[in-house]
N, C-alpha and C positions, 0 to 999 in steps of 0.2 A: 567247817566250811559253811559260809553263809549262802543260803538258798534265796532265790528270788523268782519272780514271775518270768517264765520262759528261759530259765538258766540253762536247762538241758539243751533246748533248741539252739539258743545263742552259742553255747559252747561247742556243740557239734558243728555248726556252720563255721565258726571261727577256726576250729582245728582243720576242717576240710579246706578252707581257704588258705590256711598256712601251708598245708600239704601241697596244694597246687602251686603256690608261690615258690616252694622249694623243689618242685618236681618229684615229690615223694608219692609213691603209690601205696595202697594199703599193704601189699606184701612187703614193700620196703620198710614201712613203719613197723610192721609186725616183726620183721627180722631184727630191727634195732632194739625192740623190746623183748625179744625172745618169745613172741606169741605168734599165733596164726593170723592170716589176713581176715579170717572170719571172726576172730575175737576182736580185732580192731573195728570191724564193721558193726558187729552185734552189741559190743559192750562199750568200747571207748567212744565211738562216734554217735551211737544211739542213746547211750545212758552215761555220758561222761562224768557227771558229778557223783553218781552212785559208784561208778567204777573207780574213780580217783580216791574216794573215801575208803573203799575196800583195799586199794593198792597201798594207801598210807598205813593201814593196820597190818597188812600181810607182808608187804615188801616195799619200804620207802625208797629203796634204790631204783625201783621201777619208775617212780615219778622223776627221779634224777635223769634216767635214761630217756624218758619221754621229753623232758625239757631240752636235753641235749639234741635229740633228733629234730625237734621243732625249732631249735636255735632261739629259744626264748629264755629269758630270766624268769624267776618266779613272779616278779612284779609285772612283766610283760604278759605272762600267761593270765594273771588275774585281770589285767586291763582288757585283754582281748576277749576272754571267755566269760568273764563275770564270776568265775569260781575262785574263791579265796582259799589259797593253799594254807595248811597249818604251818605254824612256825617250825622250821626244820632245826634239828640239833646242829650246833655249831660245827661239829666234826663233819657231818654229812654235807652241810652247805658249803664248807670249805673245799670239799672234795669234788664238787660239781663244777664242770666247765662246759661252756657253750662255744659254738663257733660263730664268729662274726665276720662279715665281709669287708675287706679293705680294697679300695680301688687300685688296680694295677695300671700305672700311668705311663710305662715305657721301659726302656732298657738303659742300664748304667754301665759304663765301661770300667773294667778293672785294668785299665791302662793298655792292655793288649786286646782290645775289643771295641765294639761300636757303642754308640750312645744315641738314643732317640727319645723324644717325648711324643707318645701316642697312646690313647686309651686302648687297653688290651683286656678289658673285663675286670674281674675281681679275683682275689685270693681269700681263702678262709684261714683265720687264725683264732686261737683260743681267746675267749672273752677276757681272760685274766690279763692278756697283753694290752687290750683296749682299756681296761679299768686302771691298770697301773700307769697309763699315759693318757688319762682322760683329759688333761689340760692341753693336749697337743692335737694338731691335725695329722692323721696317719695316712700314709700312702705306701704303695709297694712298687718295687722295680725288679726286673729280671736282670741277672748279672751276665755280662758277656766278657770273656777274657779270663785269663788264669793268674793274674798278678796277685790275687788274694788267696791263692791256693798253694799249699805246701804239704807234701807227703809226710814230712818229719814232724809237723805240728799235730797235737791231739785234736785240734779244731781248726777249720779254715773254711773259706767260701769258694766252692767250685763254680765254674761257669755253668749256667743253667739254674743256679739257686735263686731264690727270691728273698730280697731283703725288705723288711718293713721299716719305714723311716718316720721319725717324729719331726715334723717340719719346723716348729718353733723352738725346739729344744736347743739350749746352748751347749756346745760341745765342751768336754773336759779333755785334758791331754790324754792321748791314748785311745780315745773313742774312734769308732769306725764312722766315717761321715760320707755324705754325698757332696762333692765339691764341684761347682760349676766353673770351668775355665772360660772366661769371657772372650778372650781372643780366639781360642780354638773352637769355642762353642761346643764343648764336650763336657758331659757330666762324668766325674770319676768317683770310684769307690776306693777309699784309702783310709789308713790309720793316721789320725791327725795329731801333730805335735807342734804347738806354738813355740817359737823362739824369739829372742830379742831382735826385732827388726825383720824377721822373716818367718815363714811357716814351712814345715816339712810334712809331706804326704808320703807315708811309708807303705810299701807293699810287703806282703808276707812271703811271696815267692822270692827266694834269694837271687834268682836270675834277673829280677827286675829292679833297676836302680830307683832310689827314692826321688820324688819330685820336690824341688826346692822352689818356693814361691817367694820372690823378693818384694814385689809390689803388693801392698795390702789390698788394692782394688783389682788385682789380677784374677783372684779366685774368690768365689762367694760360696760359703757353706750353706747348703740348702736343707740340711737336716742331719740328724744322728740316727744311726741304725739301732733299733731296739729289739729286733727279732730277725732270725735267719731261718728260712723255710727251705728244706732240702728234700726234693722228691727224687729218690734213687733212679727212677725210670726216666728222669728228664735231664739230670746233670750229665755233663760231658767232661771227662777228665782223662788226659793222657799222661802216664807217668813220665817224669823227667828222666832223661838219660843220665847215667852215672859214669 
């Protein structure tokens, strides 16, 4: 690790600032690292470079947990703190994930729900999702309606789930897309199948008929779903009657 004038002070200030940005208290960070809040204060914040050097020798995974808690990549950590982290083993680096914020811009209809465009804050997703789709603008939508939910399928999209969408990504047949119906002014979440002279927007719920779009300018594909985030405490699913 390269030392420099005032590195310890700069690093401590940068980590404190990042904790404030994320709403992390010293006990919160200590819990994420498996350490006490006094350890965070006395060692990590007061002597960050020495502490990180010791962490690297004794427990490299602890540095990975620190980066995850601070939602920084190694490069961002070095840029903000001035502390250069050693080159990590490929296996360890590949196992590290961070959380990144994606804007939640509204609600998308699963055909039996509402649709609206309105800033609703942010959702957090693994940095691997962002890096895999770095060439696209990502945004998130909350799903309303149950047309993409089916009990019999091993995977489906229940109402209340969050979908992460790549705006500029060109869809392939079978992709889940966000499609804007211009006349109805509703955004739909559907599985997309192009046909000769028309498009089919399919639901996974067998009780919901597919949408057939005849006019090419009737529907605009606004993006392709690249990630589904399901919080069991927020989804709302009622079993279909048999």
